[in-house]
N, C-alpha and C positions, 0 to 999 in steps of 0.2 A: 620785714623786707631781706631778700638776700644774698651775700654781693653782686652774683652774677644779677641779678635783675637792676640792681641799683647802675651798676656798669651802664648797666641800657642804659638806662636813664638816666645816665648824665652824657653834656653833648657841649663838644668845643664853641664858646662865642670869639669871636677880635673884639679885642679894643682899640681903638685909635691915640696912639700916643704921640705928640711932641718929638720929632727924631733927633734919637741919644738919649733920651729922654725915658726907658723903656722899661730900664730898672729900676727909674726913682718908681717909677707907677708899680711897677712889680709887690716891690718891698712895702707899697705904701697901702696894696691889698694885701697882703698879709699880714698887717700888721693889724689891717681895719677886721678880717676873718677871725683873728687873735681873739680882736677886741670884745667882738660879739659872739664870738662861742661858735665852735664849728657844729653844737646841733642843733643850728638858730639860720647860719648861710651854710649850705652847701654846695662848698667852690672843692674841691677835691685836687686841683690843681692849679698849679701859676706858671707858664711857660714861655720865657724871652730865646727868640733866634734871631744871634748875632745878623745871620745873614738877609732877614725882613726888617729891615728899620720901619719905625714909625711905629710896629705892633705889640702888642700885649694878648696873650691866646691861653684863656680860661676854662677848664671845665668845670661843668655844676649842672643839676637840674634847670637849672626855675631861673630866665635871660631877663626877669627883672628884679630877684634878687641881687647879679653883679650888679644894673645899673645902677641899684642903688645904692651898695657898696661903691662903683666906682666915682659918683657923682661927687666933687666937690674935691677931688684933687688935682693938686696943681696941675701938673701938663696932661692930662687926660682928654680926649677933642672930642668921645662919642664910643660909641659902639655902632661896628658892624653890624647890617639887619642880616637876619637867616644864620641856621648850623653853618660849620663849617667841618666838615668829616676828614680826619690825622690821613686821608691822600691827596684831599685838598692842600694841605700843608702842604708834604712834603712833593706836589709836583711841580708849588708855587718858586721852591729851591728852587737859583740859579747853576746847570750847569759851568764848570770853568771851563772859558775859552782857551782854546790850545792854540794860543797866536806865537810866532817864533819871527824873530831877527832875519829878515832875508824876507820873509812872506810876500805875494802879494793879494788883497783884499781888496774890495771892497766896500763902497762908503755905503750903510742901510739909513742914517739923518738926516736931515737939514743943517746944513744951507747945499753938503755940495753931495750929497745924494743921486749914489746914479756913475762918480768916480771912480777908477781903479786909484789904488800905491800902492808902496812897496813899501815896509815897517823899518824903522831904521831904528827906532828904540823902544822897551818897550816897559813904564813905569808900572808895576803890577801893584804898588802899594797904592797908587792914588787909582789904579785903574784906568791910565792914559794907553796910548798907542801913538808913539810920533812918525808922520807918515810922510812920505813925498811922491805929491800925485807924477801921474804916469799920461792921465787924459789932456795933461796944460801944455803948453807950449815955454813955457817953462819951469823950474822943479821948483816948487812953490811947498814949504813946509808943514804942517797940520800937526794939534793936538787935535786927538775923538778919543770919546771915551772908548773902552775893550770893549762895549755892547754895543758899539754903534757899525762895525766892523763885519764880515763875513770875510772867515777864506777863499781865494778861489784856488790858489796853487802856493804848494809847499816849496819851500828855498831845495833846489839841490844839492 
């Protein structure tokens, strides 16, 4: 089998893992493939993306081999059904939200869905936005996930 045919026969499968344990699952998968021998297990790549928590992507030809390889690993939680393409993985990566202090935003998550607020502070490390609600009679500061708001207008 030529390298082109082998590349065409390999597919990307997603494995679920406990959050923040993706690297441990990936290291165990790598150790098991080396132990069994690369000629027996046809795994060409193991990828962990920091932006996608809880998933380990494995490129291989047969899903049952990957399932058998991962079974028994401590933080492994199952295999996502179906084959994934690289385009699907890239499109699922979130684009950074461009929100600045002073912007007016709309809350798109419950319990304040539909309310407007002014951004007072942003904690990018935690991914949180501190808002003052504009639609309420009193200025009530709240904390919302940065992905739970949509920018309406920018600070002038």
